[in-house]
Phi, psi and omega in degrees: 000136188280164185237143178247141181203144179180168183260133185241107181269135174263116185232140176175180174292158166306138181077008179278348183092014174314305183301321175287328169301309180305306182299329178292314179299314185284327189078018180221151175274096179267327181242145182286141190235107168228175181284352185264146178286160172066038169289318183283122175243340178247160171279120184239123174267137176238128186252122176257126179245122171237175189302318177243015185214137169238113183248121185251100179288141179231101175278124188245157174305146174295147186289118181223167171269118186289136178251347179210176190297324177297321179294322180299314181302315183295323181287328180295323178298315183295314181295319176303317187287329176294320179294321191277346196281142167282337182204145182233125175259112174269113189260125177232147185279144175305332185255002183267151175259146186238125180232002175294070190301333184293321183285322180294324176297314176305309187294323175294329182273340191296146177269348177285144182294148185240129163240139177268128174252111179271099183273167172070027189287349172293345172264020183215194179235169189292327183298311183297316185295310176300329175291317182295324179292323175293320176305312184290333178292317179291323187280314187246334184050057185279171184295320188206159175227132182232124174269116183224170166236098184299326182294325183251014182050035175282125168076012176295312177312325178291319171304310181296326178294319181298314178302312176306320182294319186277342185289140185286160177286130173189149174298158177302141173277337183229156176309145186292346174267007186273123177258345176195166178271354182268155177280174172293320182295318178307312185288337175287320181290326176286326173299312181301313181295328176295321179300318182297311181303323183278334183264336180242150183258171171056234195274347190304309184298329183280341180266004183248152172230148174247126179243135174267115190265341178208138178212097188236126175271117182239083188062244184266007177243139182243124177261122181234135176244131183234147165250133166260121180262131181235177185253351186216153177297324181300324179284329176297313189298317178296318179301313183283326172081172180286117176079011178083015189293314188294314181302321175300315173303307180307313183301317181292315182294319182290312182307323179293320178289320179292321181296327175295308187304309185271353189051044180211163175279137181235144171246122186239122175238144181231128180245155183244125180235146177260123167232109191300132169057033184305329185286353175245358186260114188295322179300319177290324181297322175291321178282348171262007172094011184252130177215144168284000000 
């Protein structure tokens, strides 16, 4: 019996709900989901294994015009994922306007099948949805258009069926028990970063990076040390909060989720470190796992 396998890239603007869609398609929480834009910084693979099919979903950073080194690295990840994909899911919000012509041009030129996913239709009405479908038919002429609500799992099975139909015949790329290409340490750092996005306002979440400096399993307990990197002393003070109150909140909420993720008791300690202008310094970006 033949086997199908391939890479499916999710591409779209920040806040289109790509991460929620990725989690719905994979059936696991692979990508951090917050109401703030630009939460996804890396390409994260989520692998779905079935007896005769392996789907490798790739969640990418939201498409933006880059203003500093970190964002340039993020956009290079998006471009790479469009080139590598066997199938592209272009995720757009029912209410968003799309003006990033460079991405639309890439999608028009790609030889890979493209499906437009109109997300968040639970926030709209049928007339608006039909108008949006016609808009994308004219603009991109994709192989398929799906109106979905990733948050409520609406129409997700239809998207999965389309993927099954379009995947090329190929042996599995990964072992059948592999769920992602990322390590436990990576997901632990993402859980902590998610809490920072949810607990702090304005520029703070975008100026932070989370590094796992120690990860030791001691019987039924896992000891984890993390560093939250910020760009200025004033940001460090905000992250820590009065009497350490805010960093304690981050630690408590993160530890609870990490314990669920690892299915183990966790001792978590978090330190805050200042590295001036790290988002523009190539040596730091590279050491943090961002590369062009």
